[in-house]
N, C-alpha and C positions, 0 to 999 in steps of 0.2 A: 032190559033195554040194551041195544047194541051201540057200540062206539065206532064212529067213522074216523079214520086217521087222515088228516089233510097233509099232503106232501109238498115239499118245495118244488116249484117248476124249473128252477135253475140254481146253480151253485152261487154263493155270494155271502153277504152279511145280512142277517135277519134283523128287522126292526118291528117292534110291536106297536109303534106309534107313527102317525104321519109326519111328525116333526118333534124335536126335543121338548117343546113346551106343552104338547097335547097329551091327553090321556091315551091309554092303549085302545086299539080298535075294539077289543072285546075283553071282558073279564069273566071269570068263572061264574056260571049261572045265567049269563046273558043269553037271550034268544038269538038265533042265527037264521037268516033266510038264505036261500040259494043265491049265489052271486055276491054276498056280502064280502067286503075286503076284511081279512083277518090279520094280515101282516104285509110287510113289504120286504123284498129281497133286493139288495143293491148289488149290481153286477156292472163293473166298469162305468160308474157314474150314472147308470140307468136304474130306475126303480121298477121292479115287476111286482104286481100285486099277487098275493096268495089269497085266493077266493074260495068261499064255501061251495062245495059241490052238493051239499045236502042241507036241509033245514033241521034244526034241533036246538039243543042246549049246549052252549060252549063249556067245555070241561077244563080248558087251560092249555097254556103253551108248554111244549116239551123241550124247547130250545130257548135259552136266555136271550134277552134283548141285546143286540150288538155282537152276537156270536156268529162265527163262520158256520156254514152248512154246505152240504152237497145236494145236487138235484136228487130228488127222491127221499131225502130225509124227512121224517115226520115232524111237522111244525107244531101241530096242535090236534086236539081231539074234539069231536062233536058227538054228543049222545043223541041218537035218533030214535 
């Protein structure tokens, strides 16, 4: 099986959850559909979704929750 790397659309701070009290958008082994929100990137008080471009199985985040990233950094992987 192949892995698709999902990249950050903009630089900022990565969040795995929609808010501090919620669970992560996805955990390893979850099924992913095209368009699913996988994470959020905060840039200047705006939140941009990181969305799945392919369907498959979520393999995990490659950048920790709350960490800074650059546009194009790999956020997570999906096995297709």
